[in-house]
TORPA-4810 file (N, C-alpha, C, O; in nm, 3 decimals):
<nodes>
NODE_1_0.739_0.207_-2.573_0.858_0.300_-2.485_0.935_0.377_-2.577_1.016_0.324_-2.653_X
NODE_2_0.913_0.515_-2.574_1.015_0.611_-2.646_1.078_0.672_-2.579_1.054_0.791_-2.601_X
NODE_3_1.190_0.653_-2.465_1.223_0.735_-2.375_1.373_0.826_-2.458_1.448_0.782_-2.544_X
NODE_4_1.371_0.964_-2.386_1.509_1.048_-2.490_1.490_1.143_-2.340_1.399_1.196_-2.276_X
NODE_5_1.659_1.121_-2.332_1.758_1.229_-2.212_1.857_1.330_-2.314_1.946_1.275_-2.378_X
NODE_6_1.837_1.474_-2.326_1.938_1.522_-2.354_1.994_1.546_-2.277_1.938_1.603_-2.184_X
NODE_7_2.118_1.521_-2.269_2.218_1.521_-2.177_2.335_1.655_-2.193_2.395_1.667_-2.300_X
NODE_8_2.352_1.723_-2.110_2.493_1.816_-2.082_2.544_1.762_-1.970_2.476_1.758_-1.868_X
NODE_9_2.673_1.713_-1.974_2.761_1.655_-1.860_2.774_1.790_-1.734_2.773_1.913_-1.733_X
NODE_10_2.782_1.718_-1.670_2.825_1.797_-1.547_2.653_1.852_-1.513_2.626_1.839_-1.394_X
NODE_11_2.599_1.878_-1.552_2.442_1.945_-1.561_2.346_1.848_-1.467_2.380_1.736_-1.428_X
NODE_12_2.226_1.911_-1.438_2.155_1.859_-1.354_2.095_1.759_-1.425_2.002_1.702_-1.369_X
NODE_13_2.132_1.718_-1.558_2.060_1.624_-1.640_2.184_1.497_-1.587_2.149_1.387_-1.629_X
NODE_14_2.302_1.492_-1.516_2.370_1.349_-1.482_2.285_1.280_-1.399_2.296_1.159_-1.380_X
NODE_15_2.194_1.356_-1.345_2.114_1.279_-1.174_2.023_1.171_-1.306_2.054_1.052_-1.301_X
NODE_16_1.929_1.206_-1.405_1.860_1.138_-1.438_1.961_1.055_-1.516_1.926_0.937_-1.508_X
NODE_17_2.102_1.070_-1.608_2.146_0.948_-1.627_2.226_0.811_-1.570_2.268_0.706_-1.619_X
NODE_18_2.219_0.884_-1.412_2.256_0.784_-1.315_2.132_0.699_-1.286_2.127_0.576_-1.275_X
NODE_19_2.036_0.785_-1.278_1.871_0.662_-1.263_1.885_0.607_-1.361_1.945_0.499_-1.355_X
NODE_20_1.852_0.639_-1.449_1.873_0.490_-1.612_1.964_0.405_-1.570_1.932_0.288_-1.552_X
NODE_21_2.109_0.452_-1.545_2.185_0.371_-1.579_2.115_0.256_-1.409_2.057_0.149_-1.395_X
NODE_22_2.161_0.351_-1.330_2.109_0.221_-1.144_1.983_0.135_-1.180_1.953_0.022_-1.144_X
NODE_23_1.905_0.244_-1.282_1.773_0.111_-1.298_1.746_0.025_-1.440_1.651_-0.042_-1.482_X
NODE_24_1.845_0.052_-1.478_1.839_-0.038_-1.620_1.789_-0.025_-1.738_1.797_-0.098_-1.836_X
NODE_25_1.708_0.131_-1.711_1.616_0.136_-1.804_1.694_0.181_-1.906_1.814_0.204_-1.892_X
NODE_26_1.623_0.199_-2.026_1.683_0.189_-2.175_1.630_0.333_-2.200_1.516_0.374_-2.178_X
NODE_27_1.748_0.410_-2.257_1.649_0.548_-2.331_1.771_0.615_-2.407_1.880_0.616_-2.349_X
NODE_28_1.757_0.675_-2.543_1.848_0.755_-2.609_1.927_0.831_-2.539_1.859_0.906_-2.468_X
NODE_29_2.028_0.845_-2.527_2.099_0.989_-2.504_2.145_1.031_-2.569_2.229_0.976_-2.640_X
NODE_30_2.107_1.173_-2.579_2.184_1.302_-2.711_2.217_1.425_-2.601_2.164_1.518_-2.541_X
NODE_31_2.368_1.342_-2.627_2.502_1.411_-2.513_2.543_1.544_-2.624_2.599_1.536_-2.733_X
NODE_32_2.499_1.651_-2.560_2.570_1.770_-2.597_2.669_1.856_-2.512_2.654_1.849_-2.390_X
NODE_33_2.771_1.938_-2.563_2.846_1.990_-2.504_2.781_2.096_-2.392_2.681_2.156_-2.433_X
NODE_34_2.827_2.129_-2.245_2.776_2.175_-2.171_2.812_2.352_-2.193_2.909_2.408_-2.143_X
NODE_35_2.729_2.404_-2.263_2.799_2.569_-2.290_2.678_2.630_-2.295_2.592_2.631_-2.382_X
NODE_36_2.686_2.690_-2.173_2.584_2.807_-2.128_2.476_2.898_-2.256_2.355_2.921_-2.256_X
NODE_37_2.564_2.926_-2.335_2.528_3.029_-2.412_2.437_2.934_-2.498_2.317_2.956_-2.495_X
NODE_38_2.487_2.819_-2.581_2.400_2.710_-2.621_2.253_2.688_-2.548_2.148_2.674_-2.609_X
NODE_39_2.268_2.687_-2.391_2.111_2.656_-2.349_2.070_2.781_-2.354_2.027_2.806_-2.241_X
NODE_40_2.054_2.913_-2.448_1.996_2.988_-2.419_1.932_3.042_-2.580_1.870_3.146_-2.598_X
NODE_41_1.959_2.967_-2.655_1.927_2.957_-2.807_1.821_2.944_-2.852_1.761_2.860_-2.784_X
NODE_42_1.717_3.005_-2.988_1.610_2.981_-3.004_1.583_2.815_-2.990_1.515_2.752_-2.909_X
NODE_43_1.651_2.779_-3.085_1.631_2.638_-3.073_1.621_2.546_-2.994_1.543_2.452_-2.983_X
NODE_44_1.759_2.602_-2.902_1.737_2.517_-2.749_1.599_2.582_-2.653_1.572_2.509_-2.557_X
NODE_45_1.539_2.668_-2.663_1.470_2.701_-2.585_1.272_2.663_-2.681_1.164_2.697_-2.633_X
NODE_46_1.291_2.596_-2.805_1.170_2.577_-2.810_1.175_2.392_-2.775_1.076_2.321_-2.795_X
NODE_47_1.316_2.335_-2.718_1.273_2.184_-2.610_1.279_2.248_-2.517_1.178_2.238_-2.446_X
NODE_48_1.356_2.316_-2.479_1.301_2.385_-2.304_1.288_2.535_-2.263_1.388_2.604_-2.246_X
NODE_49_1.173_2.577_-2.250_1.155_2.718_-2.276_1.209_2.797_-2.137_1.179_2.911_-2.102_X
NODE_50_1.302_2.696_-2.063_1.389_2.786_-1.913_1.507_2.792_-1.993_1.573_2.895_-1.979_X
NODE_51_1.546_2.716_-2.064_1.720_2.733_-2.118_1.790_2.693_-2.004_1.877_2.761_-1.951_X
NODE_52_1.741_2.547_-1.955_1.799_2.489_-1.831_1.823_2.380_-1.941_1.816_2.390_-2.063_X
NODE_53_1.860_2.250_-1.840_1.915_2.130_-1.839_1.861_2.039_-1.710_1.879_2.080_-1.595_X
NODE_54_1.791_1.908_-1.740_1.792_1.835_-1.829_1.634_1.875_-1.925_1.546_1.959_-1.900_X
NODE_55_1.644_1.797_-2.016_1.506_1.772_-2.118_1.513_1.609_-2.100_1.617_1.543_-2.099_X
NODE_56_1.361_1.552_-2.084_1.371_1.411_-2.086_1.241_1.404_-2.149_1.141_1.465_-2.114_X
NODE_57_1.253_1.319_-2.252_1.105_1.287_-2.363_1.059_1.158_-2.306_1.136_1.065_-2.281_X
NODE_58_0.921_1.155_-2.286_0.840_0.996_-2.279_0.755_0.983_-2.386_0.635_0.989_-2.360_X
NODE_59_0.799_0.962_-2.535_0.702_0.971_-2.629_0.715_1.156_-2.672_0.809_1.233_-2.695_X
NODE_60_0.608_1.163_-2.667_0.515_1.331_-2.656_0.577_1.399_-2.539_0.658_1.490_-2.557_X
NODE_61_0.540_1.357_-2.416_0.587_1.392_-2.269_0.687_1.469_-2.258_0.788_1.402_-2.240_X
NODE_62_0.715_1.623_-2.262_0.842_1.622_-2.183_0.815_1.654_-2.061_0.707_1.701_-2.028_X
NODE_63_0.936_1.627_-1.959_0.993_1.699_-1.843_1.110_1.742_-1.891_1.184_1.721_-1.986_X
NODE_64_1.102_1.834_-1.762_1.240_1.907_-1.751_1.306_1.919_-1.555_1.413_1.972_-1.527_X
NODE_65_1.225_1.865_-1.461_1.280_1.869_-1.356_1.341_1.750_-1.343_1.294_1.643_-1.381_X
NODE_66_1.457_1.770_-1.285_1.562_1.643_-1.286_1.519_1.523_-1.186_1.554_1.409_-1.214_X
NODE_67_1.446_1.547_-1.076_1.460_1.480_-0.937_1.312_1.414_-0.975_1.290_1.293_-0.964_X
NODE_68_1.228_1.496_-1.014_1.091_1.434_-1.068_1.116_1.326_-1.154_1.066_1.213_-1.153_X
NODE_69_1.215_1.385_-1.241_1.227_1.285_-1.380_1.306_1.145_-1.294_1.275_1.036_-1.341_X
NODE_70_1.352_1.143_-1.236_1.402_1.030_-1.178_1.329_0.969_-1.155_1.327_0.859_-1.211_X
NODE_71_1.200_1.012_-1.034_1.081_0.916_-0.935_1.010_0.837_-1.059_0.959_0.726_-1.071_X
NODE_72_1.032_0.956_-1.152_0.912_0.938_-1.281_0.988_0.810_-1.352_0.937_0.704_-1.391_X
NODE_73_1.084_0.841_-1.356_1.124_0.669_-1.459_1.156_0.557_-1.338_1.174_0.449_-1.394_X
NODE_74_1.164_0.548_-1.252_1.190_0.453_-1.143_1.032_0.364_-1.081_1.006_0.250_-1.042_X
NODE_75_0.955_0.494_-1.100_0.819_0.419_-1.065_0.760_0.408_-1.188_0.652_0.354_-1.164_X
NODE_76_0.769_0.428_-1.315_0.673_0.414_-1.419_0.730_0.268_-1.496_0.661_0.180_-1.548_X
NODE_77_0.895_0.277_-1.482_0.929_0.207_-1.564_1.053_0.072_-1.498_1.108_-0.023_-1.552_X
NODE_78_1.053_0.116_-1.393_1.151_0.000_-1.335_1.071_-0.038_-1.198_1.139_-0.064_-1.099_X
NODE_79_0.919_-0.042_-1.189_0.842_-0.103_-1.050_0.881_-0.026_-0.940_0.913_-0.094_-0.842_X
NODE_80_0.885_0.062_-0.931_0.918_0.152_-0.797_1.073_0.157_-0.768_1.133_0.252_-0.719_X
NODE_81_1.133_0.016_-0.812_1.293_0.036_-0.727_1.354_0.170_-0.739_1.350_0.258_-0.826_X
NODE_82_1.430_0.156_-0.589_1.486_0.274_-0.548_1.476_0.358_-0.482_1.556_0.434_-0.428_X
NODE_83_1.271_0.339_-0.482_1.189_0.460_-0.402_1.153_0.371_-0.304_1.203_0.259_-0.294_X
NODE_84_1.024_0.441_-0.193_1.014_0.350_-0.094_0.850_0.382_-0.128_0.815_0.486_-0.184_X
NODE_85_0.768_0.289_-0.088_0.649_0.234_-0.087_0.585_0.342_0.009_0.637_0.353_0.120_X
NODE_86_0.451_0.444_-0.032_0.355_0.471_0.106_0.369_0.412_0.250_0.371_0.467_0.360_X
NODE_87_0.376_0.287_0.213_0.318_0.215_0.326_0.455_0.215_0.409_0.430_0.241_0.527_X
NODE_88_0.579_0.194_0.388_0.739_0.177_0.439_0.743_0.318_0.515_0.709_0.427_0.468_X
NODE_89_0.797_0.289_0.659_0.791_0.335_0.748_0.873_0.459_0.764_0.852_0.545_0.849_X
NODE_90_0.979_0.462_0.666_1.068_0.582_0.622_1.023_0.656_0.473_1.099_0.704_0.389_X
NODE_91_0.870_0.646_0.469_0.845_0.721_0.345_0.854_0.818_0.348_0.871_0.868_0.237_X
NODE_92_0.852_0.898_0.446_0.846_1.036_0.520_0.981_1.060_0.485_1.038_1.104_0.385_X
NODE_93_1.008_1.028_0.572_1.188_1.073_0.550_1.293_1.061_0.382_1.378_1.138_0.337_X
NODE_94_1.241_0.942_0.333_1.261_0.949_0.164_1.206_1.071_0.084_1.271_1.119_-0.009_X
NODE_95_1.083_1.122_0.122_1.032_1.234_0.047_1.122_1.349_0.076_1.169_1.429_-0.005_X
NODE_96_1.142_1.344_0.236_1.195_1.460_0.254_1.373_1.470_0.193_1.423_1.578_0.161_X
NODE_97_1.436_1.360_0.188_1.560_1.370_0.121_1.565_1.358_0.014_1.679_1.387_-0.022_X
NODE_98_1.474_1.316_-0.108_1.444_1.299_-0.231_1.445_1.471_-0.276_1.524_1.520_-0.357_X
NODE_99_1.336_1.546_-0.202_1.326_1.676_-0.215_1.460_1.771_-0.212_1.518_1.825_-0.306_X
NODE_100_1.495_1.776_-0.029_1.570_1.831_-0.016_1.732_1.881_-0.109_1.799_1.984_-0.099_X
NODE_101_1.748_1.781_-0.178_1.901_1.783_-0.233_1.848_1.883_-0.381_1.931_1.897_-0.470_X
NODE_102_1.714_1.946_-0.396_1.728_2.017_-0.491_1.583_2.147_-0.413_1.574_2.268_-0.434_X
NODE_103_1.550_2.115_-0.381_1.449_2.236_-0.321_1.495_2.307_-0.160_1.490_2.419_-0.111_X
NODE_104_1.532_2.194_-0.123_1.603_2.273_-0.010_1.769_2.293_0.029_1.818_2.335_0.134_X
NODE_105_1.832_2.250_-0.087_1.948_2.297_-0.082_2.024_2.343_-0.212_2.143_2.373_-0.225_X
NODE_106_1.932_2.340_-0.296_1.983_2.349_-0.460_2.038_2.486_-0.444_2.152_2.517_-0.478_X
NODE_107_1.954_2.564_-0.392_1.941_2.741_-0.434_2.092_2.780_-0.370_2.182_2.851_-0.415_X
NODE_108_2.084_2.716_-0.268_2.233_2.781_-0.180_2.345_2.783_-0.261_2.414_2.880_-0.294_X
NODE_109_2.360_2.613_-0.304_2.502_2.552_-0.350_2.491_2.648_-0.491_2.592_2.701_-0.536_X
NODE_110_2.347_2.667_-0.561_2.396_2.779_-0.661_2.414_2.930_-0.680_2.433_2.999_-0.780_X
NODE_111_2.399_2.969_-0.508_2.446_3.096_-0.526_2.599_3.093_-0.476_2.674_3.182_-0.516_X
NODE_112_2.645_2.997_-0.391_2.793_2.956_-0.380_2.864_2.951_-0.493_2.969_3.012_-0.515_X
NODE_113_2.801_2.870_-0.572_2.904_2.869_-0.723_2.911_2.982_-0.784_3.022_3.016_-0.825_X
NODE_114_2.805_3.064_-0.805_2.787_3.152_-0.850_2.916_3.283_-0.800_2.992_3.331_-0.884_X
NODE_115_2.920_3.320_-0.671_2.973_3.375_-0.603_3.140_3.324_-0.582_3.237_3.384_-0.535_X
NODE_116_3.128_3.199_-0.634_3.323_3.134_-0.645_3.350_3.094_-0.790_3.467_3.061_-0.809_X
NODE_117_3.293_3.089_-0.869_3.301_2.973_-0.960_3.259_3.081_-1.114_3.348_3.112_-1.193_X
NODE_118_3.114_3.123_-1.132_3.068_3.187_-1.195_3.078_3.314_-1.251_3.094_3.341_-1.370_X
NODE_119_3.071_3.367_-1.186_3.080_3.514_-1.200_3.180_3.574_-1.173_3.243_3.573_-1.067_X
NODE_120_3.212_3.668_-1.330_3.357_3.737_-1.290_3.379_3.823_-1.148_3.293_3.876_-1.077_X
NODE_121_3.545_3.818_-1.130_3.565_3.833_-0.983_3.516_3.952_-0.948_3.466_3.966_-0.837_X
NODE_122_3.525_4.079_-1.055_3.449_4.210_-1.046_3.316_4.184_-1.021_3.277_4.286_-0.964_X
NODE_123_3.222_4.106_-1.031_3.070_4.069_-0.975_3.033_4.035_-0.853_2.929_4.071_-0.797_X
NODE_124_3.139_3.948_-0.797_3.123_3.872_-0.688_3.100_3.959_-0.540_3.174_4.055_-0.518_X
NODE_125_3.022_3.932_-0.465_2.970_4.021_-0.321_3.026_3.900_-0.223_2.981_3.789_-0.197_X
NODE_126_3.137_3.967_-0.183_3.189_3.902_-0.017_3.058_3.863_0.045_3.038_3.742_0.053_X
NODE_127_2.927_3.978_0.108_2.869_3.938_0.209_2.799_3.816_0.148_2.788_3.720_0.225_X
NODE_128_2.736_3.797_-0.012_2.681_3.679_-0.006_2.700_3.611_-0.055_2.615_3.553_-0.122_X
NODE_129_2.860_3.567_-0.050_2.949_3.430_-0.068_2.916_3.398_0.112_2.869_3.305_0.177_X
NODE_130_2.955_3.490_0.133_2.983_3.425_0.323_2.821_3.381_0.332_2.811_3.260_0.356_X
NODE_131_2.697_3.447_0.320_2.618_3.380_0.369_2.559_3.246_0.276_2.455_3.185_0.300_X
NODE_132_2.628_3.227_0.198_2.549_3.058_0.082_2.671_3.025_0.171_2.624_2.967_0.269_X
NODE_133_2.813_3.035_0.186_2.921_2.923_0.268_2.841_2.894_0.369_2.806_2.776_0.371_X
NODE_134_2.780_2.994_0.493_2.728_2.974_0.594_2.540_2.857_0.555_2.513_2.755_0.618_X
NODE_135_2.480_2.899_0.479_2.397_2.819_0.448_2.384_2.706_0.399_2.304_2.620_0.435_X
NODE_136_2.476_2.697_0.300_2.541_2.541_0.257_2.592_2.468_0.341_2.605_2.347_0.320_X
NODE_137_2.625_2.518_0.438_2.721_2.425_0.537_2.607_2.367_0.645_2.612_2.255_0.695_X
NODE_138_2.481_2.487_0.675_2.391_2.432_0.758_2.313_2.300_0.683_2.255_2.202_0.729_X
NODE_139_2.337_2.343_0.555_2.262_2.201_0.527_2.345_2.070_0.466_2.285_1.984_0.401_X
NODE_140_2.461_2.064_0.487_2.547_1.970_0.487_2.552_1.919_0.670_2.536_1.812_0.728_X
NODE_141_2.577_2.035_0.708_2.519_1.911_0.903_2.409_1.882_0.887_2.384_1.771_0.933_X
NODE_142_2.326_1.930_0.841_2.179_1.844_0.840_2.191_1.707_0.767_2.159_1.596_0.810_X
NODE_143_2.241_1.738_0.656_2.242_1.582_0.608_2.357_1.471_0.737_2.328_1.375_0.807_X
NODE_144_2.466_1.535_0.719_2.579_1.438_0.821_2.511_1.400_0.970_2.561_1.317_1.045_X
NODE_145_2.427_1.454_0.990_2.372_1.435_1.122_2.270_1.287_1.069_2.276_1.200_1.155_X
NODE_146_2.206_1.259_0.982_2.136_1.174_0.939_2.230_1.048_0.867_2.182_0.941_0.829_X
NODE_147_2.343_1.079_0.861_2.443_0.966_0.754_2.427_0.856_0.870_2.380_0.878_0.982_X
NODE_148_2.468_0.749_0.828_2.554_0.648_0.956_2.647_0.619_0.841_2.627_0.644_0.722_X
NODE_149_2.777_0.548_0.910_2.853_0.544_0.906_2.901_0.486_0.757_2.964_0.550_0.672_X
NODE_150_2.868_0.390_0.749_2.854_0.337_0.637_2.784_0.292_0.503_2.828_0.219_0.415_X
NODE_151_2.661_0.356_0.514_2.578_0.302_0.440_2.544_0.449_0.370_2.623_0.543_0.358_X
NODE_152_2.397_0.445_0.325_2.354_0.572_0.242_2.254_0.666_0.339_2.282_0.671_0.459_X
NODE_153_2.157_0.729_0.296_2.079_0.840_0.369_1.961_0.732_0.421_1.922_0.747_0.537_X
NODE_154_1.923_0.663_0.369_1.825_0.606_0.464_1.902_0.427_0.472_2.022_0.409_0.493_X
NODE_155_1.815_0.328_0.455_1.889_0.237_0.465_1.926_0.124_0.389_1.940_0.006_0.422_X
NODE_156_1.940_0.195_0.262_1.993_0.123_0.139_1.981_0.266_0.024_1.908_0.364_0.034_X
NODE_157_2.033_0.249_-0.031_2.034_0.316_-0.172_1.905_0.356_-0.261_1.838_0.284_-0.335_X
NODE_158_1.892_0.475_-0.236_1.768_0.547_-0.332_1.767_0.634_-0.405_1.859_0.714_-0.397_X
NODE_159_1.691_0.648_-0.476_1.674_0.778_-0.529_1.712_0.928_-0.463_1.765_1.021_-0.524_X
NODE_160_1.670_0.925_-0.329_1.765_1.007_-0.292_1.893_1.053_-0.289_1.924_1.172_-0.292_X
NODE_161_1.983_0.942_-0.282_2.100_0.926_-0.276_2.171_1.040_-0.374_2.260_1.124_-0.367_X
NODE_162_2.039_0.971_-0.504_2.118_1.046_-0.663_2.065_1.213_-0.592_2.152_1.294_-0.559_X
NODE_163_1.962_1.234_-0.581_1.876_1.357_-0.570_1.984_1.455_-0.511_2.031_1.555_-0.565_X
NODE_164_2.016_1.397_-0.373_2.152_1.443_-0.247_2.301_1.456_-0.287_2.382_1.528_-0.228_X
NODE_165_2.329_1.377_-0.397_2.468_1.369_-0.424_2.517_1.479_-0.589_2.623_1.531_-0.623_X
NODE_166_2.421_1.477_-0.635_2.456_1.579_-0.735_2.490_1.715_-0.669_2.601_1.759_-0.701_X
NODE_167_2.411_1.795_-0.577_2.457_1.942_-0.495_2.617_1.880_-0.433_2.712_1.942_-0.482_X
NODE_168_2.644_1.801_-0.363_2.752_1.751_-0.320_2.882_1.766_-0.417_2.972_1.848_-0.400_X
NODE_169_2.873_1.678_-0.513_2.885_1.721_-0.667_3.008_1.856_-0.701_3.127_1.888_-0.712_X
NODE_170_2.854_1.901_-0.705_2.875_2.045_-0.739_2.970_2.128_-0.658_3.049_2.204_-0.714_X
NODE_171_2.962_2.116_-0.531_3.061_2.158_-0.432_3.147_2.118_-0.454_3.244_2.193_-0.437_X
NODE_172_3.178_1.967_-0.510_3.357_1.916_-0.519_3.406_1.988_-0.628_3.520_2.031_-0.615_X
NODE_173_3.331_2.019_-0.759_3.424_2.061_-0.836_3.407_2.192_-0.900_3.437_2.219_-1.016_X
NODE_174_3.355_2.270_-0.814_3.379_2.430_-0.810_3.469_2.460_-0.655_3.460_2.560_-0.585_X
NODE_175_3.532_2.370_-0.637_3.648_2.420_-0.537_3.607_2.411_-0.394_3.697_2.407_-0.310_X
NODE_176_3.478_2.408_-0.354_3.383_2.431_-0.223_3.426_2.277_-0.135_3.391_2.256_-0.019_X
NODE_177_3.499_2.192_-0.209_3.453_2.103_-0.092_3.554_2.089_0.065_3.576_1.985_0.126_X
NODE_178_3.593_2.207_0.096_3.654_2.184_0.234_3.534_2.230_0.295_3.549_2.255_0.415_X
NODE_179_3.432_2.247_0.256_3.275_2.277_0.312_3.254_2.143_0.387_3.225_2.141_0.506_X
NODE_180_3.273_2.018_0.304_3.195_1.873_0.354_3.322_1.813_0.484_3.444_1.830_0.478_X
NODE_181_3.261_1.759_0.569_3.329_1.700_0.711_3.327_1.578_0.657_3.271_1.545_0.553_X
NODE_182_3.410_1.492_0.753_3.451_1.372_0.707_3.378_1.241_0.687_3.416_1.131_0.645_X
NODE_183_3.240_1.294_0.740_3.159_1.178_0.725_3.100_1.175_0.621_3.070_1.062_0.585_X
NODE_184_3.048_1.319_0.505_3.018_1.357_0.435_3.096_1.345_0.280_3.056_1.306_0.170_X
NODE_185_3.187_1.382_0.314_3.253_1.335_0.264_3.267_1.133_0.198_3.240_1.069_0.097_X
NODE_186_3.314_1.113_0.306_3.264_0.913_0.278_3.137_0.911_0.221_3.129_0.841_0.120_X
NODE_187_3.045_0.963_0.254_2.923_0.936_0.180_2.910_0.985_0.041_2.821_0.939_-0.031_X
NODE_188_2.983_1.068_0.002_2.985_1.106_-0.147_3.077_1.009_-0.182_3.052_0.980_-0.299_X
NODE_189_3.180_0.935_-0.138_3.323_0.868_-0.174_3.220_0.722_-0.202_3.233_0.661_-0.308_X
NODE_190_3.151_0.690_-0.129_3.038_0.574_-0.131_2.982_0.613_-0.250_3.022_0.539_-0.339_X
NODE_191_2.902_0.700_-0.291_2.799_0.686_-0.382_2.876_0.709_-0.499_2.876_0.601_-0.556_X
NODE_192_2.937_0.785_-0.562_3.027_0.797_-0.654_3.162_0.687_-0.687_3.249_0.695_-0.774_X
NODE_193_3.144_0.602_-0.602_3.204_0.459_-0.624_3.107_0.352_-0.700_3.140_0.235_-0.716_X
NODE_194_2.999_0.402_-0.739_2.861_0.310_-0.810_2.888_0.281_-0.920_2.901_0.382_-0.990_X
NODE_195_2.902_0.187_-0.973_2.979_0.187_-1.149_2.865_0.254_-1.243_2.883_0.307_-1.353_X
NODE_196_2.699_0.233_-1.144_2.617_0.341_-1.235_2.663_0.498_-1.224_2.589_0.557_-1.303_X
NODE_197_2.737_0.580_-1.172_2.799_0.705_-1.188_2.882_0.675_-1.266_2.880_0.695_-1.388_X
NODE_198_2.974_0.619_-1.196_3.121_0.637_-1.322_3.056_0.599_-1.425_3.109_0.674_-1.506_X
NODE_199_2.948_0.512_-1.514_2.968_0.512_-1.682_2.833_0.646_-1.679_2.800_0.656_-1.797_X
NODE_200_2.754_0.739_-1.603_2.694_0.850_-1.630_2.808_0.946_-1.623_2.776_1.055_-1.669_X
NODE_201_2.922_0.939_-1.583_3.044_1.018_-1.549_3.125_1.016_-1.742_3.184_1.118_-1.778_X
NODE_202_3.118_0.937_-1.804_3.199_0.888_-1.875_3.081_0.924_-1.996_3.112_0.875_-2.105_X
NODE_203_3.030_0.954_-1.996_2.909_1.013_-2.137_2.933_1.151_-2.176_2.882_1.243_-2.112_X
NODE_204_2.999_1.168_-2.265_3.063_1.325_-2.348_2.983_1.353_-2.386_2.880_1.294_-2.354_X
NODE_205_2.979_1.461_-2.478_2.929_1.528_-2.605_3.026_1.453_-2.736_3.009_1.488_-2.853_X
</nodes>
């Protein structure tokens, strides 16, 4: 086994690092400063032509989608821990939440971040910001409707939580945390109190 993660703190590679630590899977961690300009260099694009993070290697095989990588690691190197078997009664829900964190919610969160943090003030659009806030809130309401009072999105912590918590983290660190209601805030705090999350956040370039 020759696993390697190119990790940029606070980027989507945080999902992968968190999963590695939760699952107890060893990998080489190549931590680099999160500098958007460096992601666009010719050298980096040879590693990931998209100019994005993360990049994960299993020998000669390269993977670049963070949610897919977490599922890959869990199934291939951790006997399916923190996933759900297809025969599980909640397997469909598991798949839904696993993908919702990026495919269902990620685009709206990205737009919100662009309109509140990334773009210079003169390039921001109030109508786009309002639209992004509305769509993010819609996603957050959907999550809230399925949360219990003291657990995770399913009956126990899973890779699906790793997928969901990352966009919540982005909302928080870009000062949009007021969009989270009390139940979703409690869920975020519960997940980020886990030792593996804390350990992942401590890894810096």
